[in-house]
C-alpha positions as MATLAB code, in Angstrom:
seq = 'MKKEYGNKQVYFVGGGIASLAGAAYLVRDCDFPGQNIHIIEEMKILGGSNDGAGDAEHGYVIRGGRMLNDETYENTWDLLMSIPSLDHPEKSVREEIIEFDTANPTHANARLVNRNGEVEDVLSMGFDMADRLAMGKLIITPEEKMGKARINDWFGPHFFTTNFWYMWATTFAFQPWHSAVELKRYMIRFVHEFPRIQTLEGVTRTPYNQYDSIILPMHKYLEGFGVDFTLKCTVTDLQFKDGDGITVTQMNVLRQGVPDVINISEDDIVIVTNGSMTEGSSLGSMTSVPRLNGKGSSWKLWENIAAKKPGLGNPSSFDDHIDGSKWESFTVTFQDSKFFDLMEKFTRNRAGTGALVTFKDSSWLMSVVLAFQPHFRNQPEHVKVFWGYGLYPDNVGDFVKKKMSECTGEEIMEELIGHLHFEEHKDEIMATANCIPCMMPYITSQFMPRLNSDRPKVVPEGSTNLAFVGQYCEIPDDVVFTEEYSIRAARTAVYTLLGINRPIEPINQHQYDVRTLFTSFITSFR';
ca = [
      -9.958  -19.402   29.472;
     -10.794  -23.016   28.826;
     -14.198  -23.538   27.378;
     -16.500  -26.003   29.228;
     -18.228  -28.420   26.935;
     -19.954  -30.617   29.502;
     -21.139  -33.897   27.923;
     -21.160  -32.504   24.386;
     -20.329  -35.120   21.788;
     -19.179  -34.694   18.200;
     -19.824  -37.445   15.651;
     -18.034  -37.549   12.275;
     -19.752  -39.699    9.618;
     -16.910  -41.132    7.430;
     -13.225  -41.588    8.205;
     -11.628  -39.625    5.380;
      -9.345  -36.678    5.562;
     -12.220  -34.242    6.197;
     -13.279  -35.931    9.376;
      -9.672  -36.431   10.555;
      -9.045  -32.731    9.923;
     -12.225  -31.742   11.752;
     -11.193  -33.809   14.792;
      -7.727  -32.221   14.690;
      -9.179  -28.707   14.707;
     -11.407  -29.716   17.555;
      -8.507  -30.756   19.814;
      -6.005  -28.140   18.523;
      -8.127  -25.004   18.314;
     -11.143  -25.698   20.430;
      -9.598  -27.546   23.341;
     -12.246  -30.173   22.875;
     -11.960  -33.461   24.828;
     -10.727  -36.194   22.456;
     -12.817  -38.936   24.092;
     -15.952  -37.003   23.112;
     -15.003  -37.120   19.432;
     -16.311  -40.077   17.469;
     -15.271  -40.931   13.923;
     -17.531  -43.517   12.401;
     -16.196  -45.306    9.293;
     -17.809  -48.132    7.253;
     -14.456  -49.626    6.105;
     -11.955  -51.353    8.345;
      -9.375  -48.625    7.665;
      -9.364  -44.815    7.874;
      -8.350  -42.445    5.105;
     -11.282  -42.611    2.771;
     -10.112  -41.732   -0.745;
      -6.600  -41.155    0.587;
      -5.704  -44.776    0.290;
      -2.544  -46.780   -0.108;
      -2.435  -50.473    0.614;
      -0.877  -53.862   -0.324;
       2.473  -55.549   -0.177;
       5.277  -56.604   -2.548;
       3.990  -60.137   -2.885;
       0.271  -59.456   -3.733;
       0.816  -56.005   -5.283;
       0.171  -52.471   -4.143;
      -2.907  -50.377   -4.792;
      -3.480  -46.627   -4.885;
      -6.864  -45.781   -6.403;
      -5.898  -42.208   -7.083;
      -2.849  -40.003   -7.305;
      -3.101  -36.710   -5.397;
      -1.046  -33.693   -6.366;
      -0.624  -31.012   -3.704;
       0.212  -27.349   -4.286;
       2.046  -24.895   -2.120;
       0.170  -21.781   -3.098;
      -3.458  -23.102   -2.938;
      -3.411  -25.478    0.021;
      -3.624  -22.810    2.611;
      -5.465  -24.656    5.399;
      -3.812  -28.029    4.575;
      -0.381  -26.659    5.297;
      -1.578  -24.783    8.370;
      -2.981  -28.022    9.722;
      -0.051  -30.242    8.843;
       2.326  -27.895   10.649;
       0.611  -29.214   13.856;
       0.934  -32.920   13.024;
       4.191  -34.612   14.010;
       5.941  -36.717   11.479;
       5.953  -40.460   12.173;
       9.640  -40.829   11.205;
      10.885  -37.548   12.662;
       8.604  -36.543   15.531;
      10.600  -33.335   16.145;
       9.414  -32.156   12.671;
       5.884  -31.559   11.415;
       4.371  -33.394    8.503;
       4.384  -30.080    6.620;
       8.178  -29.581    7.253;
       8.785  -33.147    6.266;
       6.921  -32.648    2.936;
       8.854  -29.382    2.212;
      12.190  -31.173    2.758;
      11.278  -34.017    0.620;
       9.800  -31.915   -2.156;
      12.772  -29.618   -2.169;
      15.150  -32.556   -2.525;
      12.957  -34.209   -5.167;
      11.354  -31.498   -7.226;
       8.839  -32.356   -9.968;
       9.887  -31.416  -13.518;
       8.183  -33.159  -16.449;
      10.418  -33.492  -19.566;
       7.929  -35.775  -21.376;
       4.489  -34.340  -20.540;
       2.877  -35.390  -23.822;
       3.742  -38.397  -25.978;
       2.344  -38.854  -29.514;
       1.236  -42.038  -31.262;
       4.740  -42.591  -32.611;
       6.143  -42.697  -29.096;
       7.737  -39.265  -29.539;
       7.874  -36.660  -26.780;
       5.909  -33.576  -27.961;
       7.064  -30.011  -27.674;
       4.474  -28.491  -25.392;
       5.844  -25.006  -24.752;
       3.013  -23.702  -26.928;
      -0.473  -24.020  -25.430;
      -1.832  -24.323  -28.963;
      -4.672  -21.807  -28.621;
      -6.249  -19.870  -31.486;
      -7.945  -16.577  -30.943;
     -11.385  -18.182  -30.519;
      -9.939  -20.305  -27.639;
      -8.495  -17.229  -25.985;
     -11.768  -15.267  -26.278;
     -13.786  -18.170  -24.912;
     -11.425  -18.554  -22.003;
     -11.621  -14.810  -21.193;
     -15.445  -14.980  -21.330;
     -15.391  -18.021  -19.011;
     -13.315  -16.198  -16.492;
     -15.417  -13.009  -16.327;
     -18.891  -14.660  -16.472;
     -20.512  -14.905  -13.021;
     -21.244  -18.436  -11.864;
     -24.921  -17.770  -11.332;
     -25.299  -16.983  -15.011;
     -23.563  -20.268  -16.069;
     -25.916  -22.783  -14.483;
     -25.238  -26.326  -15.581;
     -23.192  -25.315  -18.644;
     -20.631  -27.880  -19.774;
     -17.036  -27.183  -20.756;
     -17.944  -28.084  -24.344;
     -20.777  -25.592  -24.306;
     -18.173  -22.859  -23.893;
     -15.403  -24.004  -26.159;
     -15.302  -25.133  -29.775;
     -13.788  -28.379  -31.046;
     -10.375  -26.834  -31.597;
      -9.900  -26.143  -27.850;
     -10.067  -29.917  -27.159;
      -7.092  -30.567  -29.511;
      -4.744  -28.036  -27.845;
      -1.709  -28.917  -25.740;
      -3.306  -26.898  -22.948;
      -6.427  -29.127  -22.867;
      -4.465  -32.357  -22.953;
      -2.247  -31.207  -20.057;
      -4.914  -29.379  -17.935;
      -7.444  -32.180  -18.370;
      -5.042  -34.962  -17.459;
      -3.497  -33.037  -14.599;
      -6.881  -32.298  -12.926;
      -9.066  -35.101  -14.610;
     -11.436  -32.871  -16.500;
     -13.721  -34.114  -19.339;
     -15.365  -32.024  -22.015;
     -18.866  -32.713  -20.541;
     -17.873  -31.637  -17.010;
     -19.026  -28.423  -15.389;
     -17.824  -25.143  -16.942;
     -18.094  -23.558  -13.501;
     -15.590  -26.024  -12.058;
     -13.142  -25.308  -14.919;
     -13.585  -21.601  -14.303;
     -12.799  -22.105  -10.615;
      -9.722  -24.107  -11.427;
      -8.462  -21.505  -13.948;
      -8.760  -18.791  -11.322;
      -7.478  -20.836   -8.325;
      -4.569  -22.281  -10.327;
      -3.800  -19.349  -12.574;
      -0.241  -19.293  -11.185;
       0.220  -22.889  -12.537;
      -0.875  -21.983  -16.056;
       2.548  -20.783  -17.219;
       4.249  -23.959  -15.938;
       1.627  -26.601  -16.619;
       3.932  -28.258  -19.144;
       6.537  -29.090  -16.464;
       4.266  -29.589  -13.407;
       6.849  -27.699  -11.339;
       4.065  -26.444   -9.037;
       3.212  -29.975   -7.896;
       4.132  -30.703   -4.241;
       4.678  -34.352   -3.454;
       4.662  -36.371   -0.231;
       7.557  -38.773    0.722;
       5.220  -41.801    0.412;
       1.654  -42.181   -0.812;
      -0.812  -39.875    1.040;
      -2.101  -42.628    3.333;
       1.385  -43.314    4.634;
       2.481  -39.661    4.641;
      -0.631  -37.837    5.811;
      -3.408  -40.192    7.082;
      -1.232  -42.309    9.389;
       0.395  -39.280   11.154;
      -3.037  -37.692   11.596;
      -4.468  -40.925   12.983;
      -1.637  -41.257   15.509;
      -1.947  -37.567   16.477;
      -5.644  -37.984   17.183;
      -5.129  -41.231   19.081;
      -2.886  -39.247   21.422;
      -5.878  -37.191   22.383;
      -8.118  -40.227   22.965;
     -10.369  -39.750   19.925;
     -12.763  -42.609   19.464;
     -12.551  -44.508   16.103;
     -15.490  -46.755   15.334;
     -14.746  -48.857   12.246;
     -16.927  -51.291   10.210;
     -19.958  -49.234   11.175;
     -22.205  -47.709    8.523;
     -24.487  -44.715    9.146;
     -27.661  -45.378    7.106;
     -29.933  -42.431    8.050;
     -30.354  -39.389   10.240;
     -33.574  -38.467   12.080;
     -34.455  -34.828   12.645;
     -36.460  -32.840   15.128;
     -39.902  -31.838   13.837;
     -40.249  -28.287   12.572;
     -38.578  -25.975   10.039;
     -35.058  -26.033   11.487;
     -32.417  -28.712   10.991;
     -31.568  -30.543   14.239;
     -30.374  -34.137   14.214;
     -31.899  -36.276   16.965;
     -30.793  -39.851   15.988;
     -28.318  -41.705   13.827;
     -29.351  -45.042   12.373;
     -26.258  -47.318   12.038;
     -25.261  -50.879   11.089;
     -22.589  -52.220   13.372;
     -21.101  -55.069   11.333;
     -24.520  -55.596    9.854;
     -26.517  -55.270   13.113;
     -28.957  -52.286   13.195;
     -28.525  -49.816   16.049;
     -29.430  -46.310   17.016;
     -27.277  -43.489   18.378;
     -29.268  -40.812   20.192;
     -28.082  -37.296   19.518;
     -28.877  -34.546   22.077;
     -29.453  -31.044   20.898;
     -26.026  -30.109   22.351;
     -24.303  -32.716   20.250;
     -22.831  -32.159   16.756;
     -23.026  -34.427   13.639;
     -20.639  -33.730   10.719;
     -21.248  -35.737    7.640;
     -19.094  -36.545    4.608;
     -21.899  -36.672    2.052;
     -21.121  -38.761   -1.043;
     -17.757  -40.330   -1.932;
     -15.696  -40.175   -5.136;
     -14.211  -43.597   -4.531;
     -17.411  -45.383   -3.419;
     -18.247  -48.440   -5.444;
     -14.596  -48.899   -6.624;
     -13.644  -52.396   -7.668;
     -10.248  -54.007   -8.184;
      -9.214  -56.442  -10.894;
      -5.987  -58.405  -11.248;
      -3.563  -59.459  -13.945;
      -6.175  -62.000  -15.105;
      -9.486  -60.502  -14.000;
     -11.466  -57.343  -14.874;
     -12.851  -54.953  -12.207;
     -16.644  -54.717  -11.927;
     -18.671  -51.509  -12.433;
     -20.484  -51.098   -9.182;
     -23.278  -48.666   -8.190;
     -24.292  -46.595   -5.226;
     -23.231  -47.519   -1.716;
     -23.919  -46.243    1.755;
     -22.595  -42.679    1.551;
     -24.679  -41.793   -1.448;
     -27.783  -43.517    0.017;
     -27.335  -41.700    3.295;
     -27.202  -38.339    1.505;
     -30.268  -39.283   -0.569;
     -32.150  -40.268    2.525;
     -31.538  -37.042    4.420;
     -31.844  -34.690    1.464;
     -35.425  -36.063    0.921;
     -36.330  -34.985    4.419;
     -35.225  -31.396    4.612;
     -34.722  -28.534    2.094;
     -31.223  -27.070    1.849;
     -29.440  -30.453    2.091;
     -28.459  -30.623   -1.541;
     -29.285  -32.713   -4.562;
     -27.160  -35.936   -4.745;
     -28.796  -36.838   -8.059;
     -26.638  -34.352   -9.918;
     -23.595  -36.294   -8.833;
     -24.453  -39.975   -8.279;
     -26.818  -40.596  -11.206;
     -24.375  -40.102  -14.031;
     -21.848  -42.912  -13.829;
     -21.096  -42.727  -17.613;
     -19.853  -39.187  -17.105;
     -18.010  -39.612  -13.869;
     -16.232  -42.998  -14.083;
     -12.661  -43.751  -15.105;
     -10.164  -46.465  -14.453;
      -6.820  -46.370  -12.725;
      -4.153  -49.077  -12.310;
      -1.274  -49.673   -9.953;
       1.686  -51.744  -11.194;
       4.202  -53.541   -8.939;
       7.498  -54.791  -10.293;
      10.051  -56.988   -8.605;
      12.914  -55.254  -10.447;
      13.751  -51.840  -11.923;
      13.722  -52.724  -15.649;
      10.543  -50.697  -16.522;
      11.741  -47.720  -14.394;
      15.162  -47.814  -16.135;
      13.532  -47.736  -19.537;
      11.148  -44.922  -18.551;
      14.081  -42.851  -17.204;
      15.843  -43.106  -20.485;
      12.736  -42.398  -22.515;
      11.345  -39.421  -20.592;
      14.723  -37.930  -19.619;
      13.300  -37.624  -16.114;
      15.028  -39.175  -13.143;
      12.708  -42.102  -12.360;
      10.627  -41.223   -9.360;
      10.230  -37.516   -9.848;
       6.515  -37.903   -9.997;
       6.198  -36.368  -13.466;
       2.926  -37.140  -15.340;
       3.302  -38.659  -18.771;
       0.210  -38.559  -20.986;
      -0.248  -40.482  -24.256;
      -2.269  -37.822  -26.050;
      -3.316  -40.027  -28.977;
      -4.290  -42.912  -26.774;
      -7.957  -43.819  -27.292;
      -8.111  -44.363  -23.447;
      -6.277  -41.022  -22.913;
      -3.888  -42.911  -20.685;
      -1.320  -41.280  -18.326;
       1.256  -42.743  -15.949;
       3.163  -41.368  -13.019;
       6.348  -42.850  -11.623;
       6.592  -41.684   -8.029;
       9.725  -41.512   -5.840;
      10.570  -45.024   -4.495;
       9.708  -46.445   -2.115;
       6.153  -45.239   -2.430;
       4.873  -47.362    0.482;
       6.348  -47.794    3.931;
       6.651  -51.555    3.673;
       8.053  -51.555    0.142;
      11.297  -53.504   -0.258;
      14.219  -51.789   -2.026;
      14.147  -53.912   -5.094;
      10.418  -53.420   -5.668;
       9.136  -50.583   -7.865;
       5.599  -49.242   -8.014;
       3.855  -46.835  -10.396;
       0.349  -45.591  -11.005;
      -1.650  -44.735  -14.137;
      -5.193  -44.118  -15.405;
      -7.334  -43.848  -18.485;
      -9.986  -41.116  -18.761;
     -11.895  -43.007  -21.458;
     -12.375  -46.542  -20.145;
     -15.214  -47.390  -22.616;
     -13.080  -46.728  -25.671;
     -11.393  -49.599  -27.544;
      -7.615  -49.675  -27.146;
      -5.064  -48.882  -29.808;
      -3.006  -52.060  -29.327;
      -5.442  -54.280  -27.365;
      -8.737  -54.149  -29.264;
     -10.977  -54.085  -26.197;
     -12.456  -51.434  -24.042;
     -10.172  -50.552  -21.076;
     -13.106  -51.423  -18.805;
     -13.069  -55.037  -20.202;
      -9.263  -55.466  -19.907;
      -7.255  -57.419  -17.374;
      -4.176  -55.931  -15.775;
      -2.061  -57.920  -18.252;
      -3.880  -56.372  -21.216;
      -3.571  -52.854  -19.758;
       0.228  -53.447  -19.512;
       0.211  -54.597  -23.217;
      -1.514  -51.382  -24.233;
       0.960  -49.269  -22.260;
       3.951  -51.071  -23.685;
       2.520  -50.407  -27.188;
       2.213  -46.687  -26.629;
       5.747  -46.531  -25.291;
       7.050  -48.682  -28.135;
       8.808  -50.913  -25.680;
       7.796  -54.139  -27.548;
      11.346  -55.428  -27.672;
      11.485  -55.388  -23.897;
       7.941  -56.754  -23.363;
       8.915  -60.143  -21.984;
      11.332  -58.585  -19.418;
       8.806  -56.052  -18.371;
       5.933  -58.490  -18.067;
       8.027  -61.053  -16.201;
       7.590  -59.450  -12.874;
       4.635  -57.034  -13.570;
       1.564  -57.120  -11.325;
      -0.952  -54.632  -12.714;
      -4.094  -54.152  -10.560;
      -6.828  -52.196  -12.324;
      -9.354  -50.253  -10.395;
     -12.783  -49.095  -11.758;
     -14.127  -46.022   -9.969;
     -17.709  -45.100  -10.989;
     -17.846  -41.782   -9.150;
     -14.298  -40.557   -9.342;
     -15.117  -37.211  -11.101;
     -18.710  -36.988   -9.976;
     -17.902  -33.763   -8.179;
     -17.127  -32.205  -11.627;
     -20.588  -33.030  -13.055;
     -22.703  -30.008  -14.187;
     -24.719  -28.737  -11.308;
     -26.656  -25.835   -9.860;
     -25.196  -23.939   -6.938;
     -27.942  -25.375   -4.737;
     -27.044  -28.999   -5.555;
     -24.315  -28.890   -2.963;
     -25.376  -28.141    0.538;
     -23.616  -25.346    2.452;
     -21.086  -26.532    4.968;
     -23.559  -25.523    7.691;
     -26.979  -25.301    6.028;
     -29.405  -22.578    6.740;
     -31.325  -23.279    9.950;
     -28.959  -26.055   11.135;
     -28.234  -26.191   14.815;
     -26.045  -29.249   14.916;
     -25.472  -30.617   11.399;
     -22.688  -29.837    8.940;
     -21.342  -31.305    5.711;
     -17.712  -31.825    4.755;
     -15.833  -33.487    1.853;
     -16.125  -32.939   -1.879;
     -19.875  -32.429   -2.168;
     -20.543  -29.397    0.044;
     -20.384  -25.875   -1.232;
     -17.445  -23.581   -0.549;
     -17.612  -20.476   -2.654;
     -14.623  -19.969   -5.085;
     -12.728  -23.085   -3.925;
     -11.980  -26.133   -6.090;
     -13.177  -29.665   -5.420;
     -11.106  -32.842   -5.989;
      -8.446  -31.410   -3.627;
      -7.300  -32.143   -0.088;
      -7.631  -28.459    0.602;
     -11.431  -28.524   -0.144;
     -12.099  -31.195    2.438;
      -9.863  -29.621    5.069;
     -11.277  -26.110    4.542;
     -14.815  -27.523    4.860;
     -13.808  -29.314    8.099;
     -12.363  -26.161    9.636;
     -15.400  -24.119    8.617;
     -17.838  -26.749   10.118;
     -16.049  -26.953   13.477;
     -15.616  -23.259   13.990;
     -19.151  -22.441   12.951;
     -20.951  -25.059   14.985;
     -18.807  -24.442   18.055;
     -18.972  -20.663   17.747;
     -15.169  -20.357   17.589;
     -14.025  -16.866   16.538;
     -10.753  -17.820   14.805;
      -9.645  -16.954   11.248;
      -9.770  -19.582    8.461;
      -6.857  -19.266    6.042;
      -8.334  -17.208    3.118;
      -8.208  -18.298   -0.476;
      -5.185  -16.785   -2.168;
      -6.295  -14.304   -4.826;
      -3.580  -14.996   -7.454;
      -5.957  -13.700  -10.139;
      -5.409  -10.173   -8.850;
      -1.597  -10.346   -8.970;
      -0.492   -8.238  -11.892;
       2.690  -10.307  -12.564;
       0.761  -13.495  -12.524;
      -1.843  -12.170  -14.858;
       0.783  -10.808  -17.244;
       2.658  -14.074  -17.322;
      -0.577  -16.010  -17.954;
      -1.516  -13.652  -20.788;
       1.916  -14.163  -22.389;
       1.541  -17.906  -21.900;
      -1.771  -17.964  -23.825;
       0.072  -16.594  -26.939;
       3.004  -19.092  -26.651;
];
């Protein structure tokens, strides 16, 4: 029986994957009228942190590289089975990804490279008995007893010199001062990846960057249902009904700089992406350095509303620690295949398999990924694009004696060429290179040490019409910095606030699989 919604409206604050997923669940599972769904986005484009932009002439930019996983993206795959592919409408986006990934599997043959430009043997994790005991203790200690403990509170100095740490940290972007709770969740959620972390075989890739492969098809799907997209509109504050409960009555917005108010009835729903890992990001160029920016609208909105009502989280744990949450990425566009040809020979990986290469002795702890080409829909055949990043942007380089954060794109390329020992090919490589650096002050803010109460529940206690989605709401046992976290939050928010009695894909409990546990135990002694 079709549910009657009357004039009920649903407002999503933020146009990232969480809001797009929430809208998709509304039309797919709730039979909700698309014209009553409103996605409000500050930027002129949807996708949030799932970005991918540029052209061959001016250079391409992807601020981040996202690795998907078959076993842990339960709700993501369920949703993408419903989204038609742009190129093959008879197929779903999920089917398209499976076909592509099967034809182009990830397998790293040069996961770690040392200071001499030699590929390291990484079959051994490099643990000593103290590391193994600390890991075991981390896994069995309840989260509530861990509080704001950092990873380096749990492990001694030796742990941070192991092959495991170099590989795990650069695969998932962990730092020693990040939350031990988050590392614990990752170890449990990705325990099946532990035995193959050195090859990254468990990584599932999309045909293009995630904006082209996932966001665009979702956008088109929602347009077909008449969903309203309001771009270049910033939500600055929410007003609440007086009393102990949480009921949104108004949204304060800036429409291209002009203040306005959206009245919210008690029957309406407001779903907020609180905080943003890519907010404040800044681009440089071959000749200019990106700026280090501060808080923008999504953090300020969360701060405003958290000050009004209990149970809406504590943004300060995430947005007041830029020194601990920033790092710098870079996207390089070439007009020929010279660099890719050299990398294929050096790594013994077919160029474009998406295998992560980390320079373990790099003072910036720099890594690069050469994705399958073309990586953008509008990328000409002769153009090649790759992505890289440094986890320690305030350290002085090994070849360019400057902090990464003070380097131009040209200088970042010089540092990379030095680590690869490609100096004899430098002129050829640099002849067509366009390296665009990107400083991201909050990129790992979701990993900062926190209390459980610092992230609001998806639907806070006492809320009648407000939910939170994205990377800064609390989902027990799941791992942030993933597409799955945003999509699971969106599904939870929609089903809960609309009273929909449908199952949400459960978290796979790989940690209870005897074979997985045995293989992981053996791996720890390799």
